C-alpha positions in Angstrom: -339.0 -33.3 139.8 -337.7 -31.5 142.9 -334.2 -30.1 142.9 -331.5 -31.6 145.1 -330.7 -29.4 148.1 -328.0 -26.9 148.5 -325.2 -27.7 150.9 -324.4 -24.7 153.2 -321.3 -24.9 155.4 -320.2 -22.6 158.2 -317.1 -23.2 160.2 -318.2 -22.0 163.7 -321.5 -21.3 165.6 -321.0 -17.5 165.3 -321.4 -17.8 161.5 -324.4 -20.1 161.5 -326.4 -18.1 164.1 -326.9 -15.2 161.6 -329.3 -17.4 159.5 -331.6 -17.5 162.6 -335.2 -18.1 161.8 -334.6 -17.8 158.1 -333.5 -21.5 158.2 -336.4 -23.8 159.1 -335.1 -27.2 160.2 -337.0 -30.3 159.3 -334.6 -33.0 160.4 -331.1 -33.7 161.8 -328.6 -36.4 160.9 -325.3 -37.2 162.7 -322.5 -38.4 160.4 -318.9 -38.8 161.5 -319.5 -36.5 164.4 -321.0 -33.7 162.3 -324.7 -32.6 162.6 -326.4 -32.1 159.2 -329.6 -30.1 159.4 -332.0 -30.5 156.5 -334.6 -27.8 156.0 -335.3 -24.7 154.0 -333.4 -21.4 153.9 -335.7 -18.7 152.7 -337.8 -21.4 151.1 -334.9 -23.1 149.4 -334.1 -26.8 150.3 -330.8 -26.7 152.1 -328.6 -28.9 154.3 -326.7 -26.8 156.9 -323.7 -28.0 158.7 -321.0 -26.6 161.1 -317.7 -28.0 159.8 -315.2 -26.6 162.4 -312.1 -24.8 161.2 -309.5 -25.9 158.7 -309.1 -27.5 155.3 -309.5 -31.1 156.4 -312.8 -30.5 158.2 -314.1 -28.5 155.2 -313.1 -31.3 152.8 -314.7 -34.0 154.9 -318.0 -32.1 155.3 -318.2 -31.3 151.6 -317.7 -34.9 150.7 -320.4 -36.0 153.1 -322.8 -33.4 151.7 -322.2 -34.9 148.3 -322.3 -38.6 149.2 -325.2 -38.5 151.7 -327.3 -35.6 150.5 -326.4 -35.3 146.7 -326.3 -31.5 147.0 -326.5 -29.6 143.7 -324.1 -26.9 144.9 -322.0 -26.2 147.9 -322.0 -22.8 149.6 -320.0 -21.3 152.5 -320.8 -18.3 154.6 -318.4 -16.9 157.2 -315.7 -14.5 158.1 -312.1 -14.0 156.8 -309.1 -11.7 157.4 -308.6 -8.9 154.9 -305.5 -8.7 152.7 -306.3 -5.9 150.3 -305.4 -2.5 152.0 -308.3 -0.9 150.2 -310.8 -3.0 152.1 -312.1 -2.6 155.7 -313.7 -4.6 158.5 -317.2 -5.6 157.5 -316.6 -5.6 153.7 -317.8 -8.8 151.9 -316.0 -10.8 149.3 -317.7 -13.1 146.9 -315.0 -15.5 145.9 -314.5 -15.8 142.1 -311.2 -17.8 142.5 -310.1 -19.9 145.5 -306.4 -20.7 146.0 -304.7 -22.8 148.7 -301.8 -20.6 149.6 -300.0 -23.1 151.8 -299.6 -25.9 149.2 -296.6 -26.1 147.0 -292.8 -26.5 146.9 -290.2 -24.8 149.2 -287.2 -23.6 147.3 -284.4 -21.4 148.8 -286.5 -21.1 152.0 -289.5 -19.7 150.1 -292.8 -21.5 149.4 -293.8 -21.6 145.7 -297.6 -21.9 145.8 -298.7 -24.6 143.4 -302.0 -26.4 142.5 -303.0 -29.1 145.0 -302.3 -32.6 143.7 -299.4 -31.3 141.4 -295.8 -30.2 141.8 -293.4 -28.7 139.2 -291.5 -32.0 139.3 -294.5 -34.2 139.1 -297.7 -33.8 137.0 -296.9 -30.1 136.3 -299.9 -27.8 135.5 -300.5 -24.3 134.5 -303.6 -24.1 136.7 -303.6 -22.3 140.0 -306.7 -22.2 142.1 -310.3 -23.0 141.5 -312.4 -20.7 139.4 -316.1 -20.0 140.1 -318.3 -20.0 137.0 -318.0 -16.5 135.5 -321.7 -16.4 134.5 -322.7 -17.2 138.0 -320.5 -14.5 139.4 -321.9 -12.0 136.9 -325.5 -12.9 137.9 -324.6 -12.6 141.6 -322.9 -9.2 141.3 -325.7 -7.9 139.2 -328.2 -9.0 141.9 -326.1 -7.3 144.6 -325.7 -4.0 142.7 -328.6 -2.3 144.6 -328.2 -4.4 147.8 -326.9 -2.5 150.8 -325.6 -4.1 154.0 -326.2 -2.5 157.5 -323.6 0.1 158.5 -320.5 -1.1 160.4 -320.1 0.4 163.8 -317.6 3.3 164.3 -315.4 1.0 166.4 -315.1 -1.7 163.8 -314.7 0.8 161.0 -311.9 2.5 162.8 -313.5 5.9 163.5 -316.8 6.5 161.8 -319.7 4.3 160.8 -319.4 3.1 157.2 -321.4 1.2 154.5 -319.7 -2.2 153.8 -318.5 -2.8 150.3 -319.4 -6.0 148.5 -316.9 -7.1 145.8 -315.8 -10.2 143.9 -312.2 -11.4 143.9 -309.7 -14.0 144.9 -309.8 -15.6 148.3 -306.9 -17.5 149.8 -307.1 -20.5 152.0 -304.5 -22.1 154.4 -304.4 -23.9 157.7 -302.9 -20.8 159.4 -304.5 -17.8 161.1 -302.6 -14.8 159.7 -301.6 -12.6 162.6 -298.5 -10.9 160.9 -298.5 -7.9 158.7 -295.5 -9.1 156.7 -297.3 -12.4 155.9 -300.4 -10.5 155.0 -298.6 -8.2 152.5 -296.8 -11.1 151.0 -300.0 -13.0 150.3 -301.6 -10.0 148.8 -298.6 -9.1 146.6 -297.8 -12.7 145.5 -301.3 -14.0 144.9 -303.5 -10.9 144.7 -305.9 -12.3 147.4 -308.5 -10.0 148.8 -309.0 -12.2 151.9 -307.5 -15.1 153.6 -309.3 -17.9 155.5 -309.0 -21.6 156.3 -311.7 -23.6 154.4 -312.8 -22.2 151.1 -310.3 -23.6 148.6 -310.6 -27.1 150.2 -314.3 -27.0 149.5 -313.7 -25.8 146.0 -311.2 -28.7 145.4 -313.8 -31.3 146.5 -316.7 -29.6 144.6 -314.6 -29.6 141.4 -314.1 -33.4 141.8 -317.9 -33.9 142.1 -318.5 -31.4 139.2 -320.9 -29.3 141.2 -320.8 -25.4 141.6 -319.4 -23.9 144.7 -319.6 -20.4 146.2 -317.6 -18.9 149.1 -318.8 -15.7 150.7 -316.7 -14.0 153.3 -317.1 -10.9 155.4 -314.0 -9.4 156.9 -313.7 -9.7 160.6 -310.2 -8.3 160.8 -307.4 -7.0 158.6 -304.9 -9.9 158.8 -301.9 -8.5 160.8 -300.6 -8.0 164.3 -304.0 -6.8 165.6 -306.0 -9.5 163.8 -306.4 -11.8 166.9 -308.0 -9.1 169.0 -310.1 -7.7 166.1 -311.3 -11.2 165.2 -312.7 -11.8 168.6 -314.0 -8.2 169.0 -315.8 -7.9 165.7 -316.8 -11.5 164.9 -320.4 -11.2 166.0 -321.0 -8.0 164.1 -319.3 -8.9 160.8 -320.3 -12.5 160.4 -323.8 -11.4 159.6 -322.7 -9.6 156.4 -321.8 -12.8 154.6 -325.1 -14.4 155.7 -327.2 -11.6 154.4 -325.4 -11.6 151.1 -325.9 -15.4 150.7 -329.6 -15.1 151.5 -329.9 -12.4 148.8 -328.5 -14.6 146.1 -329.6 -18.1 147.2 -332.2 -18.4 144.4 -329.5 -17.7 141.8 -327.2 -20.6 142.6 
């Protein structure tokens, strides 16, 4: 009996284009204004869709992938802003936990991040974020141990070409583009996020409801701070390919 397809989401065309001829399209279906492309990615049955940016778009597309295509797992490939000062542009994060950093309760002018669907005053919970299956992460990181991404240009690397790092860690999600060093440092210190983006944890929330695995892979296009807007535009094309290459390497594991 054939396996159900994987669902593969990207937010913007710059992220999708890096799959190139590796994705062989068989058919296209338009649902709610989104184009879903059924085909094979490196021989694996896959439904590919461009969601647009933000948590709502990501949640809608994930739901449609489950309801109309019965996907057995949901994957995301794209770029993010870096939070961990030890990481650089071009490094790739495999999310082992996804947290919505902009959901919670404001107290004394400060947002207390909390689990979506809960508040301390109603349905309290100890859970924060959505964890990826640990065995899956272990298999992926083992597969990637001997895998090397192309060097990042000297301009993107801040001086000299460098080999991008691939690591697993927490990815934060919110409907905000972080262009502020103070906000970046707060997110890193408060939630231990390695990267910040606008879709991943919404995908995770829906996938958890449907009880299917999910995996978010992000390459750093910028280091979320005052220069991030310019760096995002400048390095988007070069860096988005890193996440796509990592995803293609591990697609048979999911």
